Every structure is written in C-alpha cells, then in structure tokens.
N, C-alpha and C positions, 0 to 999 in steps of 0.2 A: 607532569602528565596533563594533556589537554582535557578540557571539560567534557567534550563529546566522547573522547576515548574513555575517560573515567566513568562516565555514565553507563556506557555499554559494557565495559569490563566489570563494573560494580554489579550491574544487573545479572550478568552471567555468573559472577561469583556467588551472589545471593541465591540464585537458583541451585547451584551446585552444592551449596553448604548450608541449606536450611534443614531444620529438623522435620519430623513427621507432622507437627502441627503448624509448620510454616515459619517458625521462629528462626531468625538469621543471626549471624555473629554480631557482636556489639560494635558500637562506633569505635571503641578503642582497638578491638581486634581488626576491624576493617582498615583503620588508619595504619596500623602496623603492617598489615598485609600489602597495602598499596604504597607504603612509604610516603604518605602524605599526612597533613595535619588533620586533627579531628574536626577542625573548622571546615576544611574542604570536604570531608566525608559528610558532615552535617548538611552542608549546602547541596551536595549531590543527592542525599537522601530526601531533602525537601523537594527537589525536582521530581524524584521518583515517586514521592508521596502525592504530589500534584497530578502526576500521570496515573495515579491509583495502582501503582505497582507494589508499593509497600505501605504499611501503616505503622506509625510509631506510637506505642502504647505506654503511657506513663507508668513507671515502676514495673514494667513487664518486659519491654524490649521492642525489637523490630520484627515485623511479620510480613510475609508475602501476601498480597491480595490480588493476584493476577486475574481472577475471574471478573474483577471490576475494572480491568485495565482500559485506558482510553485508546482511541485510534492512534494517537501519536505514540503511545507506549508500544503498540504493536509494530510500528515502524522501527522503534529502537530494538525490539526483539528480533526483527528481521536482520538488522545490521549485525546483531550479536549471534545470530543463528540459534536462538533459543526456542524451545518448544512452546506451543500454545494449544489450547483446546481447539480441535479442528472445526467444531461447530461454530465457535466464536469467529474463526477466520472466515468461514462460509458466510456468516451473517454480515461480515464486513464487506465481502465481495458483493453481496446483495445490496448493501447500502450504497456502494460505489455505483452500481447500476442505476439506482434511483437518482443519485446526484448527476450522473452524466446524461441521463435522459432530460432532466431539467436544464442542464447546461446547453444542450443542443437547441432547446427552445429559446433560451435567453440569447444565445449567440446569433440566432437569426435576426434578432432585433438590434443587437449591439455590435456585431462584428464590423471592423473597419477594413479598408483595403489592405492595410498592413497585416491583419490577421489572415485574410484570404491569400495574400502572397506567401506567407509562411506555410499555410496549408498546401499551396501548390508546390512549394519547394520540398516539403515533406513527401508529398505524393511522387514527385520526380525522383527523390532519393530512394523511395520504396521500389519504384520501377527498376532503378539501377541495381538494387540489391537482388531483386527477383531475377533479373537477367544474369546476374553473377552466381545464382544458385544459393544465395545467402538468406538467412531469416530476417524478420522485420521487428525484432524485439525493441530496438531503440526507436524506430520510425513509428511503431504502434503507440508507444508511450508519448512521443512528441506530438503525434496527430491528436490524440485524445486530450492531452493537456493544453494544446493550442486552442481547442474548442472551449475548454474551461476558461482559458485566459481571455477569450473573446467575450466572456460575460462581463468583463470589467469589474469583477468582484474579487479583490485580492484574497479575502478570507476563504472564499469558495475555492480559489486556486490552491491555496496552501493545504486545505483539507484534502482535496483530490490528489494532490502530489504525494501525500502520505500513502495512498493506495498503491502507487507505483513503486515506492520504496519497498513496500511489503512484497511486491511481486517481482523484484528485479532478478532474483535467482531462477524463478520459474519461467519467465518470459522467453529466454533463449531456448528452453526445452519445448515450450508450447509452439514456438515458431520454427522449430527444426523441421516440422512437417511442411514440405513445399506446397502441397495442395491447400493446406490451411492458410499459409502465408498469402498465396494468390487469392483465395476466397476473401480473406480479410481486407486485402488491398482493394479488391473490387467493391466491397461494401463501403470502404472509406471513400472511394470515388463518388458513390451514390449519396453518401451523407454530405460530402462537400458540395455536390450539385444542389442538394436541398437547402443547404445553408446559403449558397450563392443566390438561390431563388427567393430567399427570405421566407421559406415555407416552414413555419414552426411545427405544424402538425406532422408533416411528412418527415422532417428531421428527427422528431421524437420517435416516430414509428420505426424509422430505419435504425436509429441508435439502439432502441429496445431490442429489435431483432438481432442486431449485430452482437450486442452484449449477452444475449441469451446463449449463444454458442459457448462463450467463455464460462458463463455461469454453469452450464451443463457439464462442461469439462471438469471444472473444479469440484462440482458436486459428485461426479463420478470418481474423481481422484481420492477424495477423503470421505465421501458419504455425507450428504447433507440431510436436512430434515426428511424423515421417512426412510432413511437408509442407515446402514451401520457405519459409524465413523471410524476412521483409521487413526489409531493413536500414534504418538511420536512424530506428528507432522510439525515441521518448523515453520516459523512465521514467514519465511521467505519463499514458501512454496505455492503462492497463488498468482494467477495471471493479473 
C-alpha cells in the first residue's frame, strides 16, 4: 500500500472506529486491518501526529485531536472525504483570502514574463470554456495559483495549493453557474491588468473584492461566524 493511500485510508478508518472519547484502535489492530507491519503503522501515525490529527499517549493509546488539525491535515481530509467542523473550514477559507491578497501585492513586484504568459494562457482557456458553456473550476485554480507562483516563494505556493486541494470537489459545483463563471473571468482579467501594470494597491483591492464573493458563498453554505453552522460538511466542500 502506498504511503499517501495508507495515510488517507488510515485517517478515514480512525474516524470511523474511534470511541466516544476519541480513542482509536491500537497499532496492532491497525496493522492487522491494513495487512501492513506495525512499523508502517507507527510511521503513518507519526505523520498524522505531526499534522495534529492524532495524539499518542503513553500507556493510554491513540486519540483523535482533529480540532487542532493543521491546514495540510485538512487537505488530507478532503482527499478522504472526511467530515470537519464547518467553522474550521470557514476559517481556512478566510485565511486563504488573506494569503492571496498578499500574493497579489508580491506578484506585482516579482512576476516575470513567464508568469504573465501563463496567466494569459489561462485566461484564453477560460474564454474557450465559457464559449463552450463549461465551468471554470480548473482555470480558476490555475489562475490563482499562478499568481502565488509569481511571488517566487515556494513555501507560500505549497501552503496556498492546500486550499485548492480542499476545494477540488466544490469548485465544479460553484462554477456550474454560467453567470458566476463569466463574472469570475471578468474579475480575473482586471486582476491580470493590475498585475501587468505593477499596481500593487489595485491588485490587492481587486483580489479582495474577487474573493469576497467566494467567501460569502461559503459562509452562506455552511454558516460562518454569526450564523448557524451546518453539520456534516466534508472537507472537500469549499471553493
């Protein structure tokens, strides 16, 4: 079993087989269930512990600690289709907005012609999709991540990539609305033009306004701060 598969399968199994206090099956039981060695289970648990998904307590056992889960952990949950606290997901969407607004400013100073060409290619692909009556899920992700790539900060890019792993199941639904897709594309064009003009203040303002729509959609979907949260939301349900 591949490591990535074991991690997501193990996380899903722990969720499904934990007790009321969060205690999960033992290393031995997990090794038997997955037909792998206890060493492999121990290594996988160490990764899950680093992601703050589980806590191994001496002489007590293994316990779920998902309220402390890292952003990377939530990406793992998305792949496994596991449930998360809706407010926690909303807060992650809010954090993504903060990151991408800053990315727009940095990209104005650091973007190269290669970045601009990729953005033009993405915008052209978006036009083709719109003409064909298709949604822009992939093009939206590519556009935003290309701006982050243009910051020339690889850690920044890896962090922001996680947000799109979390939203990969919801994006096609979000962009199934033709008017929303067209509006998003038009906003992308204005953001691109601000980047091209190296106008950091305008790029930030446009990115903030652009992401506000998605944030409002997500807040309405699950209920953000100030509203009733909908339970049972899976990690893959955010834009």
